[in-house]
VEXGUMI-744265 format. One record per residue (C-alpha): x, y, z. Coordinates in pm, 1 decimal. Layout:
residues N
         xx         yy         zz
          X          Y          Z
...
//
This chain:
residues 516
         xx         yy         zz
    15570.5     9382.5     4036.9
    15223.7     9238.5     4002.9
    15288.5     9180.1     3644.6
    15583.5     8929.6     3713.1
    15602.8     8595.3     3868.2
    15860.0     8728.5     4136.9
    15708.5     8831.3     4469.2
    15880.9     9039.1     4741.9
    15897.1     8723.1     4943.0
    16080.3     8542.1     4669.2
    16320.9     8821.5     4631.2
    16408.6     8820.5     4992.7
    16460.1     8445.2     4977.0
    16714.8     8509.5     4692.1
    16907.7     8782.4     4883.6
    16971.3     8504.9     5161.9
    17199.4     8351.1     4912.3
    17434.9     8645.8     4928.4
    17726.3     8639.9     5168.9
    17702.6     8965.6     5343.7
    17589.3     9186.6     5654.9
    17198.9     9157.6     5678.5
    17216.0     9495.4     5870.4
    17419.2     9680.8     5590.7
    17201.9     9659.5     5281.2
    17127.3     9871.5     4980.3
    16803.0     9869.4     4789.1
    16767.7     9667.3     4455.8
    16531.4     9882.5     4245.0
    16284.7     9792.5     3956.2
    16442.2     9985.0     3677.3
    16103.4    10075.0     3499.6
    15973.4    10251.4     3811.8
    16272.9    10336.8     4028.2
    16089.7    10164.3     4321.9
    16290.9     9930.2     4563.9
    16195.4     9554.2     4553.1
    16470.5     9395.9     4763.9
    16720.8     9473.9     5014.3
    17079.6     9351.3     4909.7
    17338.6     9253.7     5178.4
    17661.3     9418.7     5142.9
    17997.9     9206.3     5165.4
    18289.0     9332.3     5343.3
    18646.1     9185.2     5295.5
    18580.0     8949.4     5598.0
    18267.8     8820.5     5409.0
    18466.4     8773.7     5097.5
    18728.9     8568.1     5311.7
    18446.3     8347.9     5439.5
    18299.7     8302.8     5084.2
    18651.0     8181.1     4960.2
    18684.9     7956.8     5253.1
    18352.7     7775.9     5204.2
    18418.3     7759.7     4830.5
    18768.0     7601.3     4879.8
    18621.7     7351.4     5121.8
    18354.2     7242.0     4893.8
    18585.3     7252.8     4582.4
    18819.4     6994.1     4736.1
    18533.4     6736.7     4726.4
    18393.2     6846.9     4395.6
    18725.5     6808.2     4216.5
    18723.0     6450.3     4322.1
    18385.5     6379.6     4162.6
    18408.4     6193.0     3822.9
    18349.5     6413.2     3527.3
    18026.7     6218.4     3457.7
    17885.9     6297.1     3795.8
    17948.4     6679.1     3744.5
    17793.3     6652.5     3413.3
    17467.8     6517.9     3568.1
    17432.5     6817.3     3773.3
    17449.3     7046.0     3463.5
    17204.9     6810.8     3263.0
    16942.3     6899.8     3529.9
    17042.8     7258.3     3551.0
    16993.9     7284.6     3168.9
    16633.1     7153.2     3217.7
    16567.1     7373.8     3522.7
    16674.3     7695.7     3331.3
    16437.2     7616.4     3052.1
    16157.7     7526.2     3295.5
    16194.3     7862.3     3487.4
    16237.7     8082.3     3187.4
    15947.1     8312.0     3280.7
    16084.3     8371.7     3632.9
    16444.8     8426.3     3507.1
    16303.4     8675.0     3225.1
    16114.3     8879.6     3503.8
    16411.8     8902.4     3721.3
    16647.4     9027.7     3432.2
    16383.6     9285.8     3350.6
    16321.0     9404.1     3707.2
    16702.3     9464.7     3756.2
    16805.8     9588.6     3428.6
    16500.8     9744.3     3265.3
    16566.6     9579.4     2919.5
    16282.8     9474.6     2691.9
    16137.9     9125.2     2751.6
    16259.7     9003.3     2416.9
    16621.9     9078.3     2505.7
    16574.9     8941.9     2861.3
    16452.4     8614.5     2706.4
    16738.5     8609.1     2457.3
    16982.7     8663.3     2747.0
    16877.7     8364.8     2935.2
    16892.7     8140.5     2625.2
    17277.3     8191.9     2630.8
    17302.0     7966.8     2929.6
    17139.7     7657.8     2797.9
    17350.6     7704.6     2487.3
    17674.2     7724.3     2684.6
    17566.4     7447.8     2905.7
    17476.5     7210.4     2621.3
    17802.6     7298.5     2444.9
    18017.4     7204.3     2742.3
    17809.6     6901.1     2827.6
    17923.3     6766.8     2490.0
    18280.2     6880.6     2490.8
    18380.2     6859.3     2858.5
    18443.9     6482.6     2868.2
    18693.8     6494.5     2589.2
    18867.5     6814.9     2701.8
    18902.6     6680.3     3066.5
    19022.7     6321.2     2992.8
    19396.4     6252.1     3006.2
    19573.1     6279.3     2670.3
    19862.0     6061.4     2578.6
    20135.8     6223.8     2380.5
    20454.2     6091.4     2222.3
    20736.1     6075.1     2475.8
    21062.4     6238.4     2452.0
    21223.2     5913.5     2335.3
    21019.8     5698.6     2088.7
    20906.2     5349.2     2213.0
    21073.3     5377.1     2549.6
    20898.1     5688.5     2694.7
    20539.2     5819.9     2717.6
    20399.4     6155.1     2798.6
    20041.7     6198.8     2965.3
    19871.7     6540.7     2992.0
    19643.8     6569.6     3295.0
    19417.7     6864.4     3343.4
    19344.3     6983.9     3693.5
    19113.6     7259.6     3820.1
    19284.4     7587.6     3927.4
    19092.7     7604.8     4259.8
    18844.0     7882.8     4316.5
    18767.7     8119.5     4038.3
    18660.4     8483.5     4089.8
    18390.3     8591.4     3845.8
    18332.7     8964.4     3826.3
    18023.4     9010.6     3636.4
    17861.8     9331.9     3481.1
    17521.5     9471.0     3502.6
    17424.4     9459.6     3133.2
    17385.0     9079.5     3120.1
    17387.2     8966.0     3475.2
    17247.5     8619.1     3423.5
    17415.9     8527.8     3102.6
    17767.9     8656.8     3183.2
    17746.7     8567.4     3545.5
    17718.4     8209.7     3444.0
    17855.3     8167.5     3103.6
    18208.1     8148.5     3259.1
    18106.9     7977.8     3575.9
    17965.8     7684.3     3401.8
    18286.9     7573.3     3228.4
    18482.7     7653.2     3538.3
    18264.0     7429.1     3745.0
    18260.5     7145.7     3498.3
    18642.6     7162.2     3517.9
    18628.6     7107.6     3896.5
    18660.2     7453.8     4038.7
    18466.8     7654.0     4287.6
    18320.5     8013.2     4219.9
    18295.6     8327.6     4403.8
    18070.1     8545.2     4191.1
    18038.9     8915.3     4222.6
    17746.6     9058.9     4042.5
    17697.8     9438.9     4018.2
    17502.7     9589.8     4309.3
    17220.0     9675.4     4070.6
    17168.6     9328.1     3928.4
    17197.9     9042.2     4186.1
    16859.5     8897.4     4134.7
    16912.1     8667.7     3840.7
    17252.2     8560.1     3962.1
    17111.0     8453.5     4284.0
    16825.4     8273.8     4121.5
    17082.8     8102.1     3891.3
    17253.5     7976.6     4214.2
    16920.5     7854.6     4347.1
    16869.7     7644.2     4032.5
    17225.3     7499.6     4056.7
    17149.7     7392.1     4414.1
    16833.0     7240.1     4307.3
    17027.5     7049.8     4031.7
    17252.8     6896.5     4285.4
    17550.9     7126.8     4307.7
    17731.3     7088.2     4639.6
    17644.3     7339.1     4893.5
    17902.9     7619.7     4930.0
    18071.0     7551.3     4596.4
    17936.7     7868.2     4442.1
    17931.4     8184.2     4668.1
    17778.1     8522.9     4579.5
    17933.7     8844.9     4736.7
    17804.2     9195.5     4662.6
    17918.4     9531.2     4749.7
    18086.0     9866.7     4629.0
    18296.6     9747.9     4324.8
    18619.8     9935.7     4415.0
    18609.1     9742.5     4772.0
    18467.7     9403.8     4687.7
    18611.3     9356.9     4345.8
    18975.0     9388.8     4458.6
    18904.5     9162.9     4757.9
    18780.2     8891.3     4509.9
    19088.7     8933.6     4287.9
    19313.2     8916.9     4580.2
    19183.8     8572.6     4677.1
    19101.1     8405.8     4350.0
    19320.8     8139.9     4171.9
    19192.0     8275.2     3847.6
    19001.6     8590.0     3756.3
    18718.1     8642.1     3488.8
    18622.4     8989.0     3450.6
    18364.9     9151.6     3213.0
    18333.0     9532.3     3227.8
    18495.0     9866.8     3145.9
    18858.3     9910.0     3005.9
    18973.3    10115.2     3287.6
    18862.8     9868.4     3557.4
    18990.8     9590.2     3359.6
    19337.5     9728.8     3358.5
    19323.3     9742.9     3734.7
    19202.7     9383.0     3758.1
    19478.1     9270.4     3516.3
    19755.8     9462.1     3716.0
    19636.3     9329.1     4057.3
    19600.8     8968.3     3932.8
    19944.0     8992.0     3761.2
    20112.9     9103.7     4074.7
    20003.8     8771.1     4241.8
    20103.3     8574.4     3927.0
    19749.9     8481.4     3883.1
    19587.5     8450.9     3525.7
    19302.8     8667.5     3423.1
    19073.4     8678.6     3137.9
    18914.2     9014.0     3043.1
    18627.4     9114.4     2804.6
    18628.1     9495.7     2808.1
    18468.5     9763.2     2576.2
    18405.6     9819.2     2217.0
    18325.7    10078.4     1963.1
    18210.5     9837.2     1709.9
    18172.6     9919.7     1351.4
    17932.6     9794.5     1077.2
    18011.8     9823.5      699.3
    17749.4     9816.1      435.6
    17903.1     9740.6       90.7
    17758.6     9877.2     -228.3
    17601.0     9543.4     -316.1
    17423.2     9484.0       22.7
    17065.8     9408.6       65.2
    16960.5     9742.0      208.0
    16649.1     9628.5      374.1
    16834.5     9334.4      535.5
    17112.5     9568.0      651.8
    16854.5     9803.3      787.6
    16680.2     9532.8     1005.1
    17019.5     9408.1     1110.1
    17152.7     9744.6     1210.6
    16840.7     9820.9     1403.8
    16894.4     9499.6     1611.2
    17266.5     9539.7     1633.0
    17241.1     9921.0     1763.2
    16927.5     9917.3     1978.8
    16905.6     9565.5     2125.5
    16944.8     9577.0     2504.4
    16905.4     9959.8     2464.3
    17269.5     9960.4     2326.6
    17401.4     9839.7     2647.7
    17597.5     9549.7     2500.1
    17977.6     9514.9     2451.8
    17920.6     9371.2     2088.0
    17664.8     9626.5     1979.5
    17719.4     9859.1     1681.7
    17808.7    10217.9     1748.6
    17940.9    10324.6     1398.0
    17795.0    10247.6     1060.8
    17987.0    10293.9      741.2
    17774.6    10293.1      428.0
    17896.5    10301.5       68.8
    17811.8    10640.5      -77.7
    17610.5    10483.9     -367.3
    17354.1    10335.6     -108.1
    17404.0    10585.6      167.7
    17105.4    10802.1      111.5
    16864.6    10502.5       90.4
    17014.2    10337.8      381.3
    16999.2    10649.1      592.1
    16635.9    10714.5      514.3
    16507.6    10362.8      564.9
    16715.9    10318.6      877.0
    16596.6    10639.6     1032.6
    16238.2    10583.5      945.4
    16249.6    10228.9     1113.5
    16431.3    10376.2     1423.3
    16179.6    10647.0     1467.7
    15911.1    10369.2     1476.2
    16057.5    10147.0     1745.1
    15821.1    10075.8     2027.4
    16004.7    10196.5     2342.2
    15868.4    10176.4     2696.6
    15833.2     9976.1     3008.8
    15649.4     9652.5     3040.4
    15665.7     9291.7     3081.7
    15523.1     9191.8     2739.4
    15694.9     9096.4     2420.0
    15543.0     9394.6     2223.4
    15802.6     9645.2     2344.3
    16113.1     9661.6     2126.2
    16347.5     9873.8     2343.8
    16357.2     9923.9     2714.1
    16526.4    10156.5     2964.7
    16885.7    10231.1     3047.3
    17008.8    10065.1     3367.0
    17046.7    10367.6     3588.6
    17032.0    10749.7     3610.1
    17410.5    10752.1     3575.6
    17410.1    10569.5     3243.2
    17130.6    10800.4     3126.8
    17348.5    11099.4     3195.5
    17646.8    10952.0     3012.0
    17447.6    10885.2     2702.2
    17271.3    11226.1     2712.5
    17600.2    11406.7     2770.0
    17757.8    11241.8     2455.9
    17464.7    11319.2     2246.2
    17427.9    11679.2     2369.2
    17798.2    11744.7     2310.7
    17781.8    11618.2     1960.6
    17489.0    11822.9     1879.9
    17640.9    12130.4     2018.3
    17952.9    12072.5     1797.6
    17766.8    12038.6     1472.2
    17634.7    11678.4     1451.3
    17282.9    11630.2     1302.2
    17024.2    11427.5     1506.6
    16836.5    11239.6     1253.3
    16595.9    11099.7     1513.2
    16585.9    11071.1     1885.4
    16827.7    11261.9     2108.8
    16604.2    11312.7     2415.0
    16550.4    11156.3     2761.0
    16188.7    11019.4     2795.3
    16093.0    11078.9     3170.8
    15734.2    11029.2     3065.0
    15803.0    10661.4     3015.6
    16021.9    10617.1     3315.5
    16324.0    10746.9     3514.3
    16591.8    10604.5     3275.9
    16440.6    10593.8     2933.7
    16628.2    10757.6     2629.3
    16511.0    10777.2     2277.8
    16684.8    10554.5     2006.4
    16910.6    10812.8     1845.6
    17077.9    10829.2     1496.2
    17344.2    11085.9     1439.6
    17503.4    11226.7     1107.3
    17811.3    11446.0     1054.3
    17990.0    11319.1     1365.2
    18350.2    11439.3     1370.8
    18665.5    11345.6     1574.6
    18624.2    11650.8     1810.9
    18315.2    11472.7     1951.7
    18335.7    11217.8     2232.0
    18082.2    10983.3     2060.2
    18316.8    10960.2     1768.0
    18569.8    10740.4     1952.4
    18458.2    10678.1     2304.0
    18217.4    10386.0     2385.1
    17860.8    10526.1     2434.7
    17697.7    10205.5     2573.0
    17350.5    10326.0     2485.6
    17097.8    10364.3     2213.2
    17306.7    10581.2     1984.7
    17470.9    10521.1     1654.0
    17658.2    10755.4     1407.5
    17643.1    10705.6     1020.9
    17925.1    10775.4      789.8
    17944.9    10741.7      405.3
    18248.4    10605.3      243.4
    18388.1    10583.2     -108.2
    18619.3    10280.1     -122.0
    18638.6     9958.1       64.1
    18995.4    10042.9      174.2
    18859.3    10373.8      324.4
    18589.4    10180.9      517.1
    18835.3     9920.8      652.7
    19079.6    10183.7      765.0
    18798.6    10388.1      935.4
    18651.7    10080.5     1094.5
    18998.1     9979.1     1240.5
    19064.3    10330.0     1351.3
    18988.5    10270.0     1731.8
    19182.0    10150.2     2031.3
    18919.2     9871.7     2065.5
    18861.1     9556.7     1863.5
    18575.5     9347.9     2003.3
    18314.1     9312.1     1715.0
    18246.0     9416.5     1364.1
    17984.8     9351.0     1104.2
    17994.5     9338.3      713.7
    17705.4     9336.0      479.4
    17705.8     9240.8      107.6
    17543.7     9001.5     -126.6
    17888.1     8888.7     -265.3
    17970.9     8664.0       28.0
    18334.6     8601.3      -71.7
    18398.1     8969.9     -105.1
    18224.3     9042.0      230.7
    18422.0     8790.1      396.5
    18741.5     8921.3      247.2
    18660.0     9264.8      406.6
    18570.1     9104.6      728.6
    18914.4     8929.1      730.2
    19077.2     9274.2      724.7
    18905.5     9389.7     1040.1
    19093.9     9399.4     1371.4
    18817.7     9244.9     1577.1
    18769.3     8919.4     1784.4
    18414.9     8868.4     1624.1
    18327.3     8954.8     1264.2
    17973.3     8889.4     1154.0
    17892.8     8869.5      779.0
    17538.2     8965.5      716.6
    17466.3     8969.3     1078.4
    17502.2     9269.5     1311.5
    17627.6     9137.7     1646.1
    17522.5     8802.0     1779.2
    17625.4     8552.1     1522.5
    17991.9     8507.9     1606.3
    17936.8     8512.5     1985.6
    17653.7     8263.2     1961.4
    17875.7     7994.2     1796.5
    17990.3     7827.6     2118.5
    18244.2     7601.9     1945.5
    18464.0     7896.7     1850.1
    18659.2     8121.8     2088.3
    18515.3     8459.4     2168.0
    18761.8     8744.5     2269.6
    18872.4     9093.6     2162.4
    19180.6     9265.5     2008.9
    19362.2     9563.7     2156.1
    19187.5     9747.2     2451.2
    18885.3     9505.1     2422.2
    19041.7     9246.9     2640.8
    19274.3     8952.4     2710.7
    19187.4     8588.6     2661.1
    18862.3     8422.9     2537.5
    18549.3     8262.0     2635.1
    18357.7     7988.5     2449.6
    18519.5     7714.9     2241.9
    18752.9     7459.9     2389.3
    18988.2     7737.6     2533.2
    18683.3     7864.0     2729.5
    18706.5     7556.4     2939.6
    19075.2     7477.8     2940.2
    19154.9     7827.4     3061.0
    19009.1     7723.1     3409.5
    19254.6     7423.0     3426.2
    19631.9     7374.1     3469.1
    19800.7     7085.8     3298.6
    20047.7     6838.0     3451.0
    20274.9     6646.2     3209.2
    20348.6     6299.8     3359.4
    20640.5     6154.9     3167.8
    20729.6     5793.9     3208.5
    21046.5     5614.0     3114.5
    21010.6     5251.7     3055.0
    21385.1     5169.3     3021.2
    21686.8     5375.2     3137.4
    21839.0     5498.1     2824.0
    21885.6     5876.1     2884.4
    22257.1     5988.4     2908.6
    22559.2     5780.8     2807.2
    22569.8     5423.5     2922.6
    22834.8     5315.8     3170.1
    23166.0     5281.4     2994.9
    23065.5     5477.1     2682.2
    23286.3     5783.5     2612.8
    23076.0     6100.7     2600.9
    23206.7     6172.6     2250.6
    23062.0     5863.8     2115.7
    22731.3     5927.5     2300.8
    22729.2     6281.4     2136.3
    22782.5     6120.4     1793.4
    22494.4     5877.9     1844.6
    22261.8     6136.7     1975.9
    22311.7     6354.6     1672.1
    22267.1     6063.9     1431.2
    21934.0     5980.0     1620.5
    21806.4     6334.9     1581.7
    21881.8     6339.6     1225.8
    21691.1     6000.3     1175.6
    21404.1     6132.1     1378.2
    21372.2     6424.0     1163.3
    21411.6     6237.3      839.0
    21141.1     6010.3      920.6
    20925.6     6299.7     1052.4
    20913.0     6151.8     1403.6
    21054.8     6450.8     1574.9
//
């Protein structure tokens, strides 16, 4: 802890922002060492009730604020995030164990999201005038209204970025927020709330609750007016079912088993660099990260050898400096999951080209970056999400074969294609069933483009974040239709048969002149 800007006093202050029982706490540990650094209050269902009540009271006033006044809060928040980048990076590292490079990249997502919606929110939230049902004598105005209080269930792998990338557009749209971070990673979300309050966000508008996921998570879903969930597929199905029973909408970003295709004309050195980043950034604990690499047989040996050599040289370990390239897994449970998949694959005939071992000498949850070959469908690592620093290599003969194998998964979150012929590479990418396709980039490029929607196919989720839809989903629309003169229905004394004939003639004319 002495190597960070966060002190035990500062962390205790952050924990005071969590709604919960001060006598019922669990330790928050520094992942590198396993040592406790703070005591996290646990929220019971009654605490969740209280959090929603406070958020609703504050939201009623916040929704009346002009959009320009809300924007001013987030202009200040944007500046405060950048000014406090060292503290945020420290907190992310303490609670996740990720390398400092990745912790810094995580926090950068929030200024990017904030900046995008500062630019787009005024246009998205202003009333839109549409053509009325009857030309000239009617109008139709679309008004966007906040949903109320949004429940955000955030995961442990990107606690700051994912905790707030949805909360920001939801707040700009006029909603309140009840945020549930994972019990392991409450520090950076709490600091984010501290910065929002310093930026002028009304007290009570954002509430943080923590506790056992199967208890507190459903309590949030049961009370929210919209649910944003990021996490595993099984839990996502439960969230969607519970929200649907209440006729409340939900947006889910779930798992992935993301493929990368290296075409015959790819720049191999660039593809190797991209693959190292795409697989091992965040210690592989990233929904968008690459777990399967398909390489054309003509360049497979060269790619395999250069990739394995580079992975073997990765600088792995604890520390709060930028020299380390890969950090720890978040917990002992996650370490056990990764090790079990690799051990099973090795026992069933897979070849470990590098890695394949836990590293307790580095810290309690370190695992070597691992490259596998000869992985078959009888192995869990073939089709199940690993969510760790592990990747399998496969040669292919034809593009059709590569596309078929890349799409042979129940997931469809992200994919990557590498080739010098950009038209050909984009054509391959267009055939992949994934919400994000990166050409000559491994994982981040499509997601980082905040102007476009970000979502998943198949079991990778429902709905999108980012883009215009990433804000509009937190609103409901009202159509205010105005009739300037009474022309609907037959006029007094006009037989209905004549009205019918006039109506049909009018509809034909409207179509002829492309009005309707």
